[in-house]
C-alpha positions, 0 to 999 in steps of 0.5 A: 295804724291808719286812723282813717282806715281802721273801722269798727266791725259789723259786730260792734254797737249799732252807732259804731258799725262800719265807722272809723274807730277814732270817731268814737265819742266816749262822752256820748256812748259811755256816760251814765244814764241820768234818767235811770239814776234819777227815776229809781229813787223817785220810784222808791220814795213814791212806793214808800209814800203810797204804802204809808198812806194806805196803812194810815187810811186802811179803815177808810179804804175798807169802808169804801170797799164795803160800800162798793160791795153793797152797791154792786152785790146788795144785802139781805134784809133780816126780818123778825119772824114774829107778826102782829098776832104774837104781840099783845097790841098791834099798834101803839101811837104816841103823841103830844096832847095838842097833836091828838086832833091831827092824829084823829083827822089825818092818821087814824082814818087812813090806817083803819082803812089800810090796816083793818087787821090791826084791832088792838091799838093803843091811842095815846095815854088814854089807852094805857094800862090803868092802876100802873105807874105812868112810865111803867105803863108806857114801858109796858105798852111799848114792849108789848106792841108790834109797832109804835108810831111816834108823832113829832112836832115842835111842841112835842119835842119841847115836852119832857114827858113826851121825850121820856116816852121817846127814849123808852121806845128807843131803848127797846129798839136797842134791847130787841134789835128790832125796828118796831118804831116809826117816827113821823114829823107832822110839821117842819122842826127847825134844826136848832129845835131838834133835841139830841135824842131825835137827832140820834134817832135820825143819825142812826138811820131809823125809820121816819117820815115827813108829813106833807100837805101835797095830796100826791105826797100824802099818798106816798106818805101812807104807802111808806107808813103802811110798809113800815107798819107791816114788817119788822126788820132787825137792826143792822148797824153794819149797813151805812145810814141813808 
């Protein structure tokens, strides 16, 4: 056999076609595919790691997907079918004694102008049902009012009786699953002075507003307050807090 004249046929592998037979380099053409052998176990390990991470964080991922769905599709607010005429009282305003002047000066005049249909209102302790135990009277009015407005100040949140009234209102929100309470911060309260009950109210995403001395801000304040006071939404714990 003449090794120089013996050539590979045209049917051979492309690198060998029409080339001398003994030019064949076995190490180059027959060596194992190192890249394939290396990437295969790496791909398997990566797949296993991804599966484990997805399983471990499945609830967080479901929550993120739920939020994405809310952002894309939105949700329907559920309103309570009853209006203010179905209650014994239209509006109940709870405040600390020292905050009565603020309520009379800033709150009542505008609400009387914007909500003339609200005639049966309870303004502080003086309008509570007589001949009834104090806390029973608070519970009676809260449970029979279409809306309850709670004015929060630094002095108010330090008063035990005031916070008991706040708790009574929150308990009725939980019992009725209706957002009939609106909290109004009439002044800035430092974080370290906000009691747990008020923090819980905010964390739960319940309706609240901050009073401002800015004139345009006050217009927005009363627009929002009027909106809160004219509808009762059903609580929806599936919707994330703002």
